[in-house]
TIDRENKOL-246493 format. One line per field, with one value per residue: residue in three letters; x, y, z of N, C-alpha, C, O, CB in turn. Coordinates in steps of 0.2 Angstrom, whole numbers, padded with zeros to 4 digits, always signed. Atoms other than C-alpha are relative to their C-alpha. Glycine has a CB too. Example, Ala and Ser with C-alpha at 12.3 -4.5 7.8 and 13.67 -1.06 7.14 Angstrom:
BEGIN
res ALA|SER
n_u +0004|-0004
n_v -0006|-0006
n_w +0000|-0001
ca_u +0062|+0068
ca_v -0022|-0005
ca_w +0039|+0036
c_u +0004|-0004
c_v +0006|+0005
c_w +0000|+0003
o_u +0009|-0001
o_v +0005|+0011
o_w +0003|+0004
cb_u -0005|+0002
cb_v +0000|+0002
cb_w +0006|-0007
This chain:
BEGIN
res MET|PRO|THR|TYR|LYS|ASP|ILE|ILE|ASN|LYS|LEU|ASN|LEU|GLN|PRO|HIS|PRO|GLU|GLY|GLY|TYR|PHE|LYS|GLU|THR|TYR|ARG|SER|GLN|GLY|GLU|ILE|LEU|GLU|SER|SER|LEU|GLY|LYS|ASP|TYR|THR|GLY|ASN|ARG|ASN|TYR|SER|THR|SER|ILE|TYR|PHE|LEU|LEU|THR|SER|ASN|GLN|PHE|SER|ALA|PHE|HIS|ARG|ILE|THR|GLN|ASP|GLU|ILE|TRP|HIS|PHE|TYR|GLU|GLY|SER|PRO|VAL|LYS|ILE|HIS|MET|ILE|SER|LYS|ALA|GLY|ASP|TYR|SER|SER|ILE|VAL|VAL|GLY|ARG|ASP|PHE|THR|LYS|ASP|GLN|LEU|PRO|GLN|TYR|VAL|VAL|LYS|GLY|GLY|ILE|TRP|PHE|ALA|ALA|GLU|VAL|LEU|ASP|GLU|LYS|SER|PHE|SER|LEU|VAL|GLY|CYS|THR|VAL|SER|PRO|GLY|PHE|ASP|PHE|LYS|ASP|PHE|GLU|MET|PRO|SER|ARG|GLN|THR|LEU|LEU|GLU|LEU|PHE|PRO|ASP|LEU|LYS|SER|VAL|ILE|THR|ARG|PHE|SER|HIS|ALA
n_u +0004|-0004|+0000|+0004|-0005|+0000|+0006|+0000|-0005|+0003|+0006|-0001|+0004|-0002|+0004|+0007|+0001|+0004|-0004|+0000|-0003|+0005|-0002|+0005|-0001|+0005|+0004|+0004|+0000|+0006|+0002|+0007|+0000|+0002|+0008|+0003|-0002|+0004|-0002|-0006|-0006|-0001|-0004|+0001|-0004|+0000|+0005|-0002|-0007|-0002|-0007|-0003|-0001|-0004|-0001|-0004|+0003|-0002|+0003|+0007|+0003|+0003|+0007|+0001|+0006|+0000|+0007|+0002|-0001|-0006|+0000|-0007|-0001|-0005|-0005|-0005|-0003|+0004|+0007|+0000|+0006|+0003|+0004|+0005|+0005|+0005|+0001|+0003|-0005|+0000|-0007|+0000|-0006|+0000|-0007|+0000|-0005|+0002|+0002|+0008|+0002|-0001|+0005|-0003|+0003|-0005|+0002|+0005|+0001|+0001|+0005|-0002|+0002|-0001|-0007|-0003|-0007|-0002|-0006|-0002|+0001|-0005|-0006|-0006|+0002|+0002|+0006|+0000|+0007|+0001|+0005|+0003|+0004|+0005|-0004|-0007|-0003|-0003|-0001|+0005|+0005|-0004|+0000|-0003|+0000|-0004|+0003|+0004|+0006|+0004|+0002|+0006|+0006|+0002|-0004|+0001|-0005|-0006|-0005|-0001|-0002|-0007|-0004|+0000|+0000|-0006|+0002
n_v -0006|-0006|-0005|-0006|-0004|+0002|-0003|-0007|-0001|+0003|-0004|-0007|-0003|-0006|-0001|-0003|-0005|+0003|+0006|+0005|-0001|+0001|-0002|+0000|+0005|-0001|-0006|+0000|-0006|-0003|-0004|-0002|-0007|-0002|-0001|+0006|+0003|-0002|-0005|+0002|+0000|-0006|+0002|+0006|+0006|+0005|+0005|+0005|+0000|+0005|+0000|+0005|-0003|+0005|-0002|+0005|+0001|-0005|-0007|+0001|-0005|-0004|-0001|-0005|+0001|-0003|-0001|+0005|+0007|+0003|+0008|+0003|+0007|+0003|+0003|+0004|-0001|+0001|-0004|-0007|-0001|-0007|-0003|-0005|-0004|-0003|-0007|+0000|+0002|+0007|+0003|+0007|+0002|+0006|+0002|+0002|+0005|+0006|+0005|+0000|+0003|-0005|-0005|-0006|-0001|-0002|-0007|-0003|-0007|-0005|-0005|-0007|-0004|+0004|+0000|+0007|+0001|+0007|+0002|+0007|+0004|+0005|-0003|+0000|+0002|-0005|+0001|-0003|+0000|-0005|-0004|-0003|-0005|-0002|-0003|+0001|-0004|-0007|-0002|-0005|+0004|+0004|-0004|+0004|-0004|+0002|+0004|-0004|-0001|+0006|+0001|-0005|+0003|+0007|+0001|+0007|+0004|-0003|+0005|+0001|-0006|-0001|+0005|+0000|-0007|-0004|-0005
n_w +0000|+0000|-0005|+0001|+0004|+0007|+0003|+0000|+0005|+0007|+0002|+0000|-0004|-0004|-0007|+0000|-0006|-0006|-0002|+0005|+0006|+0006|+0006|+0004|+0006|+0005|+0000|+0006|+0004|+0000|-0006|-0002|-0001|-0006|+0000|-0001|-0006|-0006|-0004|-0004|+0004|+0004|+0005|+0003|-0002|+0005|-0001|-0005|-0002|-0003|-0002|-0004|-0007|-0005|-0007|-0004|-0007|-0005|+0002|+0001|+0004|-0004|+0001|+0006|+0004|+0007|+0002|+0004|-0002|+0002|+0000|-0002|+0003|-0003|+0005|-0002|-0007|-0005|+0000|-0002|-0004|+0002|-0006|+0003|-0005|+0004|-0002|-0007|-0006|-0002|+0001|+0003|+0003|+0004|+0002|+0007|+0001|+0003|-0004|-0001|-0006|-0005|+0003|+0003|+0007|+0004|+0003|-0004|+0002|-0005|+0002|-0001|-0005|-0006|-0003|+0000|-0001|+0002|-0003|+0002|-0006|-0002|-0002|+0005|+0007|+0004|+0004|+0007|+0002|+0005|-0001|+0006|-0002|+0005|+0005|-0002|-0005|+0001|-0007|-0002|-0003|-0006|-0006|-0006|-0006|-0006|-0005|-0004|+0004|+0000|-0007|-0001|+0003|-0003|-0006|-0003|+0004|-0002|+0000|+0007|+0003|-0002|+0003|+0007|+0002|-0001|-0004
ca_u +0000|+0007|+0011|+0001|+0017|+0018|+0000|+0002|+0017|+0009|-0007|+0001|-0009|-0008|-0013|-0031|-0037|-0048|-0034|-0028|-0022|-0032|-0031|-0045|-0048|-0063|-0072|-0086|-0085|-0103|-0110|-0126|-0130|-0132|-0150|-0154|-0145|-0155|-0151|-0137|-0125|-0116|-0109|-0110|-0105|-0099|-0111|-0100|-0082|-0072|-0057|-0045|-0045|-0032|-0032|-0019|-0023|-0013|-0024|-0042|-0054|-0060|-0079|-0084|-0099|-0102|-0118|-0119|-0121|-0105|-0103|-0089|-0082|-0071|-0055|-0041|-0034|-0043|-0062|-0066|-0079|-0089|-0096|-0111|-0121|-0137|-0143|-0154|-0139|-0142|-0126|-0124|-0110|-0107|-0092|-0087|-0077|-0078|-0083|-0102|-0102|-0098|-0112|-0099|-0104|-0093|-0102|-0111|-0119|-0117|-0131|-0127|-0127|-0123|-0107|-0095|-0078|-0069|-0056|-0047|-0052|-0037|-0021|-0005|-0015|-0023|-0039|-0040|-0058|-0065|-0077|-0089|-0099|-0114|-0116|-0097|-0087|-0081|-0072|-0085|-0097|-0084|-0086|-0074|-0078|-0067|-0070|-0077|-0090|-0096|-0097|-0108|-0120|-0120|-0114|-0121|-0108|-0093|-0083|-0085|-0083|-0067|-0060|-0063|-0060|-0046|-0045
ca_v +0000|+0017|+0030|+0046|+0055|+0044|+0049|+0067|+0067|+0056|+0066|+0083|+0087|+0104|+0110|+0114|+0129|+0117|+0104|+0090|+0090|+0092|+0094|+0099|+0085|+0091|+0107|+0107|+0119|+0122|+0135|+0139|+0157|+0167|+0171|+0153|+0149|+0158|+0171|+0161|+0163|+0178|+0175|+0160|+0142|+0128|+0113|+0102|+0101|+0087|+0085|+0072|+0075|+0067|+0068|+0060|+0054|+0068|+0082|+0085|+0094|+0109|+0113|+0123|+0124|+0127|+0132|+0117|+0098|+0089|+0070|+0061|+0045|+0034|+0028|+0022|+0020|+0022|+0026|+0044|+0050|+0066|+0076|+0087|+0101|+0106|+0124|+0120|+0114|+0095|+0085|+0069|+0059|+0046|+0035|+0034|+0018|+0000|-0010|-0013|-0024|-0009|+0002|+0012|+0019|+0021|+0037|+0050|+0067|+0082|+0094|+0112|+0124|+0110|+0113|+0098|+0092|+0076|+0065|+0049|+0035|+0023|+0029|+0032|+0031|+0042|+0043|+0047|+0052|+0062|+0076|+0081|+0097|+0103|+0117|+0118|+0124|+0142|+0149|+0162|+0148|+0142|+0148|+0142|+0151|+0152|+0141|+0155|+0159|+0141|+0140|+0156|+0147|+0130|+0131|+0113|+0106|+0113|+0096|+0092|+0110|+0112|+0096|+0100|+0119|+0132|+0144
ca_w +0000|-0004|+0009|+0011|+0005|-0011|-0014|-0011|-0023|-0037|-0037|-0035|-0020|-0011|+0007|+0009|+0020|+0031|+0033|+0023|+0005|-0012|-0030|-0042|-0055|-0064|-0068|-0081|-0095|-0095|-0082|-0073|-0074|-0058|-0062|-0061|-0045|-0032|-0019|-0010|-0025|-0033|-0050|-0062|-0057|-0067|-0068|-0057|-0049|-0042|-0031|-0023|-0004|+0008|+0027|+0038|+0056|+0064|+0056|+0053|+0041|+0051|+0053|+0037|+0026|+0007|-0001|-0012|-0009|-0008|-0012|-0003|-0012|-0003|-0012|-0001|+0017|+0033|+0035|+0037|+0050|+0044|+0059|+0054|+0063|+0055|+0054|+0069|+0079|+0078|+0078|+0067|+0060|+0047|+0042|+0024|+0020|+0014|+0028|+0026|+0041|+0051|+0042|+0033|+0016|+0001|-0004|+0006|+0002|+0014|+0011|+0007|+0021|+0034|+0045|+0043|+0048|+0045|+0054|+0049|+0061|+0061|+0070|+0059|+0043|+0030|+0020|+0001|-0004|-0019|-0017|-0030|-0029|-0039|-0044|-0045|-0031|-0029|-0014|-0013|-0007|+0007|+0025|+0039|+0055|+0071|+0085|+0095|+0081|+0081|+0100|+0100|+0088|+0096|+0114|+0118|+0105|+0114|+0114|+0095|+0090|+0100|+0093|+0075|+0074|+0074|+0088
c_u +0004|-0001|-0004|+0005|+0001|-0006|+0000|+0005|-0003|-0006|+0001|-0005|+0003|-0004|-0006|-0001|-0003|+0004|+0000|+0003|-0005|+0003|-0007|+0001|-0005|-0004|-0004|+0001|-0006|-0001|-0007|+0000|-0003|-0007|-0004|+0002|-0003|+0004|+0007|+0007|+0001|+0005|-0002|+0003|+0000|-0005|+0002|+0008|+0001|+0007|+0002|+0001|+0004|+0001|+0005|-0003|+0003|-0003|-0008|-0003|-0004|-0007|+0000|-0007|+0001|-0008|-0003|+0000|+0007|+0000|+0007|+0000|+0006|+0005|+0005|+0002|-0005|-0007|+0001|-0007|-0001|-0004|-0004|-0004|-0005|-0001|-0004|+0004|+0000|+0006|-0002|+0007|-0001|+0007|+0000|+0006|-0002|-0003|-0007|-0002|+0000|-0004|+0004|-0003|+0006|-0001|-0005|-0001|-0001|-0004|+0003|-0003|+0001|+0008|+0003|+0007|+0001|+0006|+0001|-0001|+0006|+0006|+0006|-0002|-0002|-0007|+0000|-0008|+0000|-0006|-0003|-0006|-0004|-0005|+0007|+0002|+0004|+0002|-0005|-0006|+0003|+0000|+0003|+0001|+0005|-0004|-0005|-0007|-0005|-0003|-0006|-0006|-0002|+0004|-0001|+0005|+0007|+0006|+0002|+0003|+0008|+0005|+0002|+0000|+0007|-0002|-0001
c_v +0006|+0004|+0006|+0005|-0002|+0003|+0007|+0002|-0002|+0004|+0007|+0004|+0006|+0001|+0003|+0004|-0004|-0005|-0005|+0003|-0001|+0002|+0000|-0005|+0001|+0007|+0001|+0006|+0004|+0004|+0001|+0008|+0002|+0001|-0006|-0004|+0002|+0005|-0002|+0000|+0007|-0003|-0007|-0006|-0005|-0006|-0004|+0001|-0006|+0000|-0007|+0004|-0005|+0003|-0005|+0000|+0005|+0007|-0002|+0005|+0004|+0001|+0006|-0002|+0003|+0000|-0006|-0007|-0002|-0008|-0002|-0007|-0002|-0004|-0005|+0002|-0001|+0003|+0007|+0001|+0008|+0002|+0006|+0004|+0004|+0008|+0001|-0002|-0007|-0003|-0007|-0002|-0006|-0002|-0002|-0005|-0006|-0005|+0000|-0003|+0005|+0007|+0006|+0000|+0002|+0007|+0003|+0008|+0005|+0005|+0007|+0003|-0004|+0001|-0007|+0000|-0007|-0002|-0008|-0004|-0005|+0005|-0001|-0002|+0007|-0002|+0004|-0001|+0005|+0003|+0003|+0005|+0003|+0005|+0001|+0005|+0006|+0002|+0005|-0003|-0003|+0005|-0005|+0005|-0002|-0004|+0004|+0002|-0006|-0001|+0005|-0003|-0006|-0002|-0007|-0005|+0002|-0006|-0001|+0006|+0002|-0005|+0001|+0008|+0003|+0006|+0007
c_w +0000|+0006|-0002|-0004|-0007|-0003|-0002|-0006|-0007|-0002|+0000|+0005|+0004|+0006|-0002|+0006|+0006|+0003|-0005|-0007|-0006|-0007|-0004|-0006|-0005|+0001|-0007|-0004|+0000|+0007|+0001|+0001|+0007|+0001|+0001|+0006|+0006|+0004|+0004|-0004|-0003|-0005|-0003|+0003|-0005|+0002|+0006|+0001|+0004|+0003|+0003|+0007|+0004|+0007|+0003|+0007|+0005|-0002|-0001|-0005|+0005|-0002|-0005|-0003|-0007|-0001|-0004|+0004|-0002|+0001|+0001|-0003|+0003|-0005|+0004|+0008|+0005|-0001|+0003|+0004|-0002|+0006|-0003|+0005|-0005|+0002|+0006|+0006|+0002|-0003|-0003|-0003|-0004|-0002|-0007|+0000|-0003|+0004|+0001|+0006|+0006|-0002|-0003|-0007|-0004|-0003|+0005|-0002|+0006|-0003|+0000|+0006|+0007|+0002|+0000|+0001|-0001|+0004|-0003|+0006|+0002|+0001|-0005|-0007|-0004|-0003|-0006|-0002|-0006|+0003|-0006|+0002|-0006|+0003|+0002|+0005|-0002|+0007|+0003|+0004|+0007|+0006|+0005|+0006|+0005|+0004|+0004|-0003|+0001|+0007|+0002|-0003|+0003|+0006|+0003|-0004|+0001|-0002|-0008|-0004|+0002|-0003|-0007|-0003|+0002|+0005|-0003
o_u +0009|-0006|-0005|+0003|+0001|-0006|-0002|+0003|-0003|-0006|-0004|-0007|+0009|-0009|-0007|+0001|-0002|+0002|-0004|+0006|-0010|+0008|-0010|+0006|-0004|-0005|+0000|+0002|-0006|+0001|-0011|+0005|-0007|-0010|-0009|-0001|-0003|+0010|+0011|+0012|-0004|+0010|-0006|+0008|-0004|-0007|-0002|+0011|-0003|+0011|-0002|+0002|+0001|+0003|+0004|-0007|+0000|+0000|-0010|+0001|-0009|-0009|+0003|-0010|+0005|-0012|-0009|+0003|+0009|-0002|+0012|-0005|+0011|+0002|+0006|+0000|-0010|-0008|+0005|-0012|+0003|-0009|-0001|-0006|-0003|+0002|-0003|+0002|+0002|+0008|-0006|+0011|-0006|+0012|-0004|+0012|-0007|-0005|-0010|-0008|-0003|-0003|+0002|-0005|+0010|+0004|-0009|+0004|-0006|-0001|+0006|-0008|+0000|+0012|-0001|+0010|-0004|+0011|-0004|+0001|+0007|+0008|+0006|+0000|-0001|-0008|+0001|-0010|+0005|-0010|+0001|-0010|-0001|-0008|+0009|-0001|+0007|-0003|-0005|-0009|-0001|+0002|+0001|+0006|+0008|-0010|-0010|-0012|-0011|-0008|-0010|-0012|-0008|+0008|+0004|+0005|+0011|+0011|+0008|+0007|+0012|+0011|+0007|-0004|+0010|-0007|-0002
o_v +0007|+0004|+0007|+0009|+0002|+0005|+0010|+0006|+0001|+0005|+0011|+0009|+0006|-0002|+0008|+0003|-0002|-0008|-0005|+0008|-0005|+0005|-0006|-0004|-0001|+0008|+0001|+0011|+0010|+0002|+0001|+0010|-0001|-0001|-0006|-0009|-0002|+0007|+0003|-0001|+0011|-0006|-0011|-0004|-0006|-0006|-0006|+0003|-0009|+0003|-0011|+0010|-0011|+0009|-0011|+0004|+0006|+0012|-0007|+0010|+0002|+0001|+0011|-0007|+0008|-0003|-0008|-0007|+0000|-0010|+0000|-0011|+0001|-0008|-0011|+0007|-0005|+0008|+0008|-0001|+0012|-0002|+0010|+0001|+0007|+0010|+0006|-0001|-0009|-0002|-0011|+0003|-0010|+0002|-0006|-0003|-0005|-0010|+0003|-0002|+0003|+0012|+0011|-0005|+0006|+0010|+0000|+0011|+0003|+0008|+0008|+0002|-0001|+0001|-0011|+0005|-0011|+0002|-0011|-0002|-0005|+0009|-0007|-0007|+0012|-0008|+0010|-0006|+0008|+0001|+0006|+0004|+0004|+0003|+0000|+0010|+0007|+0001|+0006|+0000|-0007|+0011|-0010|+0008|-0007|-0005|+0002|+0001|-0005|-0003|+0003|-0002|-0007|-0006|-0009|-0010|+0001|-0004|-0001|+0006|+0003|-0003|+0000|+0009|+0000|+0009|+0012
o_w +0004|+0010|-0007|-0008|-0012|-0009|-0007|-0010|-0012|-0008|-0002|+0003|+0005|+0007|-0006|+0011|+0012|+0008|-0010|-0007|-0005|-0007|-0004|-0009|-0011|+0007|-0012|-0001|+0000|+0012|-0004|+0005|+0010|+0006|+0003|+0008|+0011|+0002|+0006|-0002|-0005|-0004|+0000|+0007|-0010|+0008|+0011|-0004|+0007|-0001|+0005|+0007|+0005|+0007|+0001|+0009|+0010|+0000|-0001|-0006|+0008|-0008|-0005|-0001|-0008|+0002|-0003|+0009|-0007|+0006|-0002|-0003|+0003|-0009|+0002|+0010|+0005|-0005|+0007|+0001|-0001|+0007|-0007|+0010|-0010|+0007|+0010|+0011|+0007|-0009|-0001|-0004|-0004|-0002|-0009|+0002|-0007|+0001|+0006|+0008|+0011|+0001|-0003|-0010|-0002|-0006|+0007|-0004|+0010|-0008|+0005|+0008|+0012|-0002|+0003|-0001|-0001|+0005|-0005|+0012|+0008|-0002|-0009|-0010|-0002|-0003|-0006|-0003|-0008|+0006|-0010|+0007|-0012|+0007|+0008|+0007|-0007|+0011|+0009|+0008|+0010|+0006|+0007|+0006|+0005|+0004|+0006|+0000|+0002|+0008|+0006|+0000|+0003|+0006|+0006|-0002|-0003|-0005|-0009|-0008|-0003|-0005|-0010|-0008|+0006|+0004|+0001
cb_u -0005|-0002|+0007|-0003|+0007|+0000|-0007|+0003|+0007|-0002|-0006|+0000|-0003|-0001|+0005|-0006|-0004|-0007|-0003|-0006|+0006|-0006|+0005|-0002|+0000|-0005|+0004|-0007|+0002|-0006|+0004|-0002|-0005|+0004|-0002|+0002|+0007|-0001|-0005|-0001|-0001|+0004|+0007|+0001|-0004|+0007|-0001|-0002|+0003|-0001|+0001|+0006|-0006|+0007|-0007|+0007|+0002|+0008|+0003|-0004|-0004|+0003|-0004|+0006|-0006|+0004|-0001|+0004|-0006|+0006|-0003|+0001|+0001|-0002|+0004|+0006|+0002|+0003|-0005|+0002|+0001|-0003|+0005|-0004|+0004|-0007|-0004|-0006|-0002|-0006|+0004|-0006|+0006|-0004|+0002|+0001|+0003|+0006|+0004|-0003|+0004|+0007|-0004|+0008|-0005|+0001|-0002|+0002|-0006|+0007|-0007|-0002|-0007|-0001|+0000|-0002|+0002|+0000|-0001|+0008|-0006|+0002|+0003|+0005|-0006|+0005|-0007|+0005|-0004|-0001|+0002|-0004|+0004|-0003|-0003|+0003|+0005|-0004|+0007|-0004|-0003|+0007|-0007|+0007|-0007|+0002|+0005|+0003|+0001|+0004|+0006|+0002|+0002|+0002|-0003|-0007|-0002|+0001|-0003|-0006|-0004|+0001|-0003|-0005|-0006|+0004|+0006
cb_v +0000|+0005|+0001|+0003|+0000|-0008|-0002|+0004|-0003|-0007|-0002|+0003|-0005|+0006|+0004|-0006|+0005|-0003|-0003|-0003|-0004|+0004|-0005|+0007|-0007|-0006|+0007|-0002|-0002|-0005|+0007|-0004|+0004|+0007|+0004|-0005|+0001|-0006|+0002|-0007|-0005|+0005|-0001|+0000|-0003|-0004|-0005|-0007|+0006|-0007|+0006|-0003|+0003|-0002|+0000|+0002|-0007|+0000|+0002|+0001|-0003|+0007|+0002|+0000|+0002|-0004|+0006|-0001|-0005|+0003|-0002|+0000|+0001|-0005|+0005|+0001|+0007|+0004|-0004|+0005|-0001|+0000|+0003|-0003|+0005|-0004|+0003|-0004|+0004|-0003|-0001|-0001|-0002|+0002|-0006|+0006|-0002|-0002|+0000|-0004|-0006|+0002|+0003|-0002|+0006|-0005|-0001|+0000|+0001|+0002|-0001|+0003|+0001|-0008|+0004|-0004|+0002|-0002|+0000|+0000|-0005|-0005|-0002|-0005|-0004|+0002|+0002|-0003|+0003|-0004|+0005|-0006|+0006|-0005|+0007|+0002|-0005|+0005|+0002|+0004|-0005|-0002|+0002|-0003|+0001|+0007|-0003|+0007|+0002|-0006|+0001|+0006|-0001|-0005|+0005|-0002|+0000|+0002|-0007|-0003|+0006|-0001|-0007|-0004|+0004|+0002|+0001
cb_w +0006|-0006|+0003|+0006|+0003|+0000|+0004|+0006|+0001|+0002|+0004|-0007|+0006|-0005|+0004|-0001|-0002|-0003|+0007|-0002|-0002|+0002|-0004|-0002|+0003|+0000|+0001|+0001|-0007|-0001|-0001|+0006|-0005|+0002|-0006|-0006|+0001|+0004|+0005|+0002|-0006|+0005|+0002|-0008|+0006|+0000|-0006|-0002|+0003|-0004|+0005|-0003|+0003|-0003|+0004|+0000|+0002|+0000|-0007|+0007|-0006|+0001|+0006|-0005|+0003|-0005|-0005|-0006|-0003|+0005|-0007|+0007|-0008|+0006|-0004|-0004|+0001|+0007|+0004|-0005|+0007|-0007|+0006|-0005|+0004|+0001|-0006|+0000|+0006|-0004|+0006|-0005|+0005|-0007|+0005|-0004|+0007|-0004|+0007|-0006|+0002|+0002|+0006|-0001|+0000|-0006|-0007|+0007|-0004|+0003|+0003|-0007|+0000|-0001|+0007|-0006|+0008|-0007|+0007|-0002|-0002|-0006|+0007|+0003|+0001|-0005|+0004|-0005|+0005|-0007|+0006|-0005|+0003|-0004|-0001|-0007|+0004|-0004|+0001|-0006|-0004|-0002|+0002|-0002|+0003|+0003|+0005|+0001|-0007|-0002|+0005|-0002|-0008|-0006|+0005|-0001|-0007|+0007|+0003|-0003|+0002|+0008|+0001|-0003|+0003|-0006|+0005
């Protein structure tokens, strides 16, 4: 099995602001006009985008949200746990991986507007996933608040917010 460093080099992954490493692998040429997207968007968006995303067990993907739905696809390594907080403040989690006997899913959709974070479950390991976004991703749709901001919104979720956010 390749090491995470091998994968980072082979796929030419770069550091991601939320944690981990990524590379955009697809951006459709077609666009959806802003007038067809609704009030949550400014500007046109590609129909769809896709990235490779790699996390190691000594890092996490910090709580963030995007406007669009994001589909996670499991590829290699340890299962990854996605932590989610709804707009109403309800916490849930799901494990994306290959072990169906442990209720892992090879693919999962995080709905747009949901705060979410992720972690690698196995120690001294990594997770390689793909993330597909539609309408296509644009950093204008990305929000990664401070720990304090999230704690003010969801004080009952202090433990999980503290674990998966930056000060």
